[in-house]
Phi, psi and omega in degrees: 000322179309311185299321180298320180300312184292320182289337182269005190291074171048039180290347180273357175271104181236159176301321179299316180295321179295315177299323180300313180286327180290335178289356175266357179263118178261148170290127183297335184269336179233120185285055178228141183289158187293337176288311179295331177288342181082026183277344181271117182265324183204145175232128176239140178234123176227101182063242181260013180254137176235131176245131180242127171250124184213174176227183175235167182295329176220140180301329182272011183302118181289353183264007183307314180294319179298311183295314181294326175294319179295318177302311181300311181298317181296315182293326178293347177281347179286126180304132177097343178276126182243344181212137180227132173244128178247122180247121177268128177234160183242357177237126356288148179293142180291145170212167187298338180292346180279351182287152174288165177302319179299316179296318180297320179295317180297321181296320179295332181281344184284000000 
């Protein structure tokens, strides 16, 4: 029984899986997902806990609470995740160069 516990230890919580679910979160003001916008600065995984350090396109963005709640809800849908902490930071300040190539292409189409 011991071995089963250890082999089952949340191996399905991966940074890739987290990025996958976060790419379903759009910035309400810009119809581009937060991953393509380059808003995710860091992802930490410790057991069943996930920590996200991110920013917003503007510090005064009134949607900060909405976006961080959506991030939390999406990550909690990953099997094995029981706790999520979302930390909003403003340094370094976001700029368009942080966007993925896909995000930059989508922005040009708007």
